[in-house]
N, C-alpha and C positions, 0 to 999 in steps of 0.2 A: 627544460623547466617542467617540473612535475605538475600534473593537473590535480589540484586538491578541491575542485568544486563539487565533487561527489564523494560522499563518505559512506562506507558500509553501515547500514542501520545498526549492526551490532556494536559499532564504535560510537554511536551517538550518546552524548551525555544525557539527553532527555529521552532516550529510546524506550525506557520503561514507563514513561508517562502514558496516560490514556491517549488513544488516537484522537486526532483533531476533528473538528466538525467537517472540515474540507475533505479529510480522508474518508470519513464515514459516508459523506454524500457521494463521493466518487466511487467508493466501493459498492454502494447501492446501485448507482447507475450502471457500472460494469456488470454487476450480477443480473440486473434486469435485461441488459442487452444480450447477455449470454444465456438467459433463461435458467439461471442457477439460483439456489437458495441465498437469501440475504446473509452474508457473512458477518454483518454488523450486529447480529443478535448475540454474538459472543463478545465478551470484553476483550478487546485487542489493545495492545500497546502501540505506540507510534511506530516502533520498529517492525512489529508484526504486520501492521496495516500496510506499511511501505512495501514490505516483501510480497504481501498478497496482491497489492496493486500491480507490482512489476510482473508477477506470475500471470495474473488475469490479462494484463495488457499483451503479454507475449502470446498467450493462447488465442487471443482475439486478433492477433496480427497487427497490433497497434505499435509495436516496438520497431525501431529502425533495424 
């Protein structure tokens, strides 16, 4: 059985919508923890924010 619980952000129907409030808040938290500039100062889409969250989590060692 294929696992379809995770979809690539580029395949999201709403991927071009602006990032959500939750994404913005989490990105700010990750940036603060990493002592990096706030990435939410740029207008990000949901898909871009998701990819950036994944990248920042990997760099912080928060990914499995």
